[in-house]
N, C-alpha and C positions, 0 to 999 in steps of 0.2 A: 625794276621802273625805271621807269622814264627823268622821272627829277626823284633825288635824294632827299629825304627831310634831314631835319635838321635833330641831333642829338640832343637836345633837349626835350624831344617828342618822346624821347627811349623809355619813359618812367613810365608813362602811360599806354603805351603800347607794349608795354609789356606785362599792364593787367588785363586788358585787351587780348591778349594774346593766355593769358593764363585761364582767361576766361572764357576765351570762345575753346581753346586743349587742351584745358585741363580737368580732372577729377580723379580722385582717389584712384581708381583703374588706371589711369592713363595721367601718370607723371611725369612732369619734364625735366631732365637736368641741366642745365645754364649752356651745354653745350646748343640743344637742342631750341632753347629759347633765342639764344644766337643766330644759327643759324633760321630762323621765324622771323625773325626780326632783320636780315634781310633781304630778306624773299617777300617777305610782304611790304615792307616800309621801306627797301633800301636804308636802313640807318647798322653803319657798321661799329660795330664795339666790342669790348675787350672780355672775354667773361668777368673778369675782375669787379666790370662795373656790372655786367650782371645782377652778381651776387650783394653792393652796394644799391642796387634798383630794389632786390628781390627786398633785402634789411630797409628799409626806407617804406618799401607798403607794408612795412607788419606792423612797422610803429607809428603811422599813419590807423591799424587797426582794418588792415585789412586779414582775415584769418587765411595764410598761406601755409602749408603744411611741408616738412621732407620728410619721406617715408623711406628713406633710403634708393630708394630707387628713382628720385624725383623730387620739385615741385608741384607742389598743383593747390589748387581755392580749393579751401574746404568749407567755403559758406558761402551762402550766395540770400538775395532777397527772397528767394523761395526758392523751399525744396524742392524736386522733381515730381514726387507724388503730390502735392500740391497743385504745381503746375498740370499739373491729370487731371486734378480735380477740378479747375479754371475752365477746362477745355473741353472736356467732358458738359460743363457748364454751361460751354459756351453754343457746341452742337446740340445738349437739348432744347436753346433759345429759338422758341419759333419764331419772335417777333425780331430776331437777327438775319437779313439774309444768307443764302451761300454767298454770295463776294465777301460782304462781309465778315465772316462766321471766318473763313478762310486765311481775310487778312490779318482778326486776330490771332490764329493758332498760331498763323507766321508768327508774328508780336512774341507770344506766354512762347513757343518754342525758341525765341531767340535768350530771353533769359535765364535759359541754362547752353550746357555747354553743347559745341556739334554733337555730342552721343546723345543725346534727348531724342531729335529726334524719329532714330531707330526703333526707340520703342514707343512710340505713340500708332500705334497699327493703325485708328479707328478715327487719324485726321481724313483718311481716305476714301470714308464713309460718310463727309458728310452731304453731297450728294444724295443721298439716299433719304435725309429728312426733311418731317416736312418745315417749311421755312417761308414766312413773310417774303413775297418781289415787290415788297412797298423799299426800293433804295432809298430813299428821304426822311427812313422814320427820323434817324441819331440827327439829322437836321433838325427834324421837327420837334425834338424833344427838346433840343436849343432853342427852336423859338419859343416855346410852352414856359421853358426855365427864365427866359429875358420875357414872356411878356409878364411869366408874374412879380416879376422884382421893381419894373416899369410899373404894374399896376393899371394892362392894357388888356385890354378884350385882343380875344384871338380868331379870324374871321377861316374855310375852311370849307373842302370841299366832302363828304360822309360818302361812303361808296360799300355796293355788296359787291356780290359775284353774282356773273349772269352764267347760262349756262352755255356760254363761250369760253369760261373758268377766267375769263376777265374783269378786273375789276369794273363798273359803271355806277355813274355817279347818284346819289341818292335824293342827293337836300343841299343843299348850300347852312350851313351852321353857324354861327356869332356867338360866340361861348365866352364868359366869362370863366379862367380858370387860375384854380387854386393849387392842385394837386397834381402830381404822377404816379400811376399806381400802379404797382406788379404784382398780377396775379393769374395764377395757372399759366407761367413762361406765358405769359399776355400784358403789352403795357396798356393802361388806360386813362384818358385825361379825366379828371373828376373837372367837371364846374357847372355853373348856371345857367342853362338858357332864356336867358328873356325873354324869348316868341312865347316857347312852351310854362316858362311860368314853377320851374321846376328844376332841381339838381340834375345832370343827366353823363353817364360816363362811356364816354366813346371808345372804342378802341383804337390807339395810335395806328396799328397796321394798314385800316380802313381808310383813311386820313390822308387828301392830297392837298392840293395847292396852299399850302395853310401858309399866311403871313399875319400878320401882329400889328391892329386895329390900332386904329387915332384913338377911341373912344375907350374911357378910364371902366375899370371892373366894374363892376357891381360888389359890393363890401362885402363879404360873406355875413358877419356878423349885420347886418340890415336884410338877412334873408329869414324869414322861417323856419328855425328848427336850428339855427347854427348861431346862435345869438352869441352863445361862448367859445366862438369856432369849431375848429372840426373838433370832435371825437373820437379820438380814433379805434377807440374799444370800441363806440357803437358800430361808424364805420363796417366791420366786421358781416354788420344786417346786412345788410346788400349781397353779402355773397349767397351760394358757391355761382352764382349767373351774374350779377354787377345791374341787376335791377337798378332803378332807381325810384323807389316806394317807402314806405314809409315802413318799418320792421312791424312785426306781431309775434304775440307768445305762440311758439309752435309744439305740440302736444305731440307726440307718435307713440307704436309700440314697435317694439322688434325685437331680435334676439340678442345676446350678450355678444355674439359674433361678430354685430355689424357693431361694437364701441372702438375698433379700427380706422372707419372709413369717419364715423358721428368724430374721432377726437381731428381724426386729417381735416376735414371742411368748416368744425364750426368750433373745435376747441377741446381745452379740458373745463371753460366753463357750465358747460353740458349738464345742469342737474337730471339724474340719473337715481331711480327707484323700482326696485326690485319688485314681481309681478308671484305669490303665492307659482301660476303654474310655469316657473320658466323662465319665463320674457320677460323684459324692462320697459317702463314707461320715461321718456327723454321726455326734459322742454326744455327750448331754446327761441331764441329771436332770431329772425328773418324776414327776410324779405320775400309775401306767399310769393307771386308769382317766381321769383329764382325758388321755394322750398316746394313748388307744382312741380321741374322743374327733375327738383335732385330726386324728390321722392318715386315718381317715374322713372328714375333711371334702377331704384332701390323697389319698382313696386312689389316683386317678386318674397322680398326680405322685411317691408315698414310697409303700416298703415299709420297715415296721419288719422288723430282724434281731436285736433281741434285746430285751432276753426271751424268751425262747422262749415260758414261762405267759400273755404281752403279746401274742406273735404266731398261735398259738392263740385267743387268743378275741379278734382280728379276724379271721380266716379263720371262727372260728362267724357270727359277726353279720354276716359281707358274707354266707356260706352260706345265713344266713337272709333272709338281706334279694334274694338271687336268688330264694330260691325260690318268696317273693310276690310279684315283679315275672311271675314264668313263670308262674301262678296263671290259669289263664281262655284259658292258646294255647290 
C-alpha cells in the first residue's frame, strides 16, 4: 500500500478480515491474519497484538471461535441459507429492475464472506427473469412515502405497453396516496382519484415522471366506505387482480382439488361446504371483475353460481371466446 494506516485501526481491520476471509471451513491462524493486515491495509503488528485484538473482539460480543486450525467468525447477521432466500426473493421480484437486482444481490453477498458467492449459482440467471424496465421505481416509492407523510397529492404519467414493447403515456394522474401494496410480486399505489371519484390501484412500474403536488390529499376518512380508514381485511377483496370496485359475496362450485388455489388466492376465511356429489360449494368476498378473470383462468374446474350478473358476464365472455375459436372452421 502507498499509505500505511495507523495501528489503532488494527482492531477494526482484524474484524473485517475475519468477516471477509473466514468461516468454519476456512479458519485463519494469527500469522495469516497478520499477513493480511500488512498486505491489505499496510498495518504491521506483532502476533501477540493479534491475539489481544481477537480477545477484545470476543469481549465485545463477536462470536469468534478457534477450532484448532485457526480463528473464524462463527456468527453473522444472516446465515448463508437466509441470504440465499433473500437473493431468491430479489430474483423472483418482477418490480426490481435487472441492474438493481444485480446491485442488491452484490450487497447481500457482501453480508457473508468471500466464499459465499461461489454457492450462489443462480446469480448469473438474473437476466433470464421477467424484470421491470422502470429504473425509477424505488425513487417513486420514496416519493409516495414522503407524500403520505406530508399529506400531499402525487402527480404522474400512467403508462401502457405499445406494440413496440415500450411504455407509452396513457393518462395523466393526480392521486391522493394512502398505501403501497405488494401483490403478486408487483407494487401497487392505492389512492383516491378526485377525477374518477373512487379508489384506484396503479402499478408502480407503470408510473413515470412522478412529482409531489402542492395540493393537499383528500383525507381518506372523508371518502365513502373509508370512514374508519383502510380496512386491511377487506382490502384483500380487491384481489386477485387489484380492481377498485365494491366487493360482493361470490358463490362458486368446484372440486376439493382446488382448495390449494382457493387458499392461495383468497385465504383461509373462505367458507366451504361439501356437496353430496363430491364437489364443494365455496363462498367468499371479492371484486366481481377480478373474480371474472380469476374464474376464466380456472374455467375448466370452477363454476360461478352467484351473483347471477357475474355468472351472465362470464357466459358472455366464454361465448365470445368460443365464437372466435370457431371462426374459419
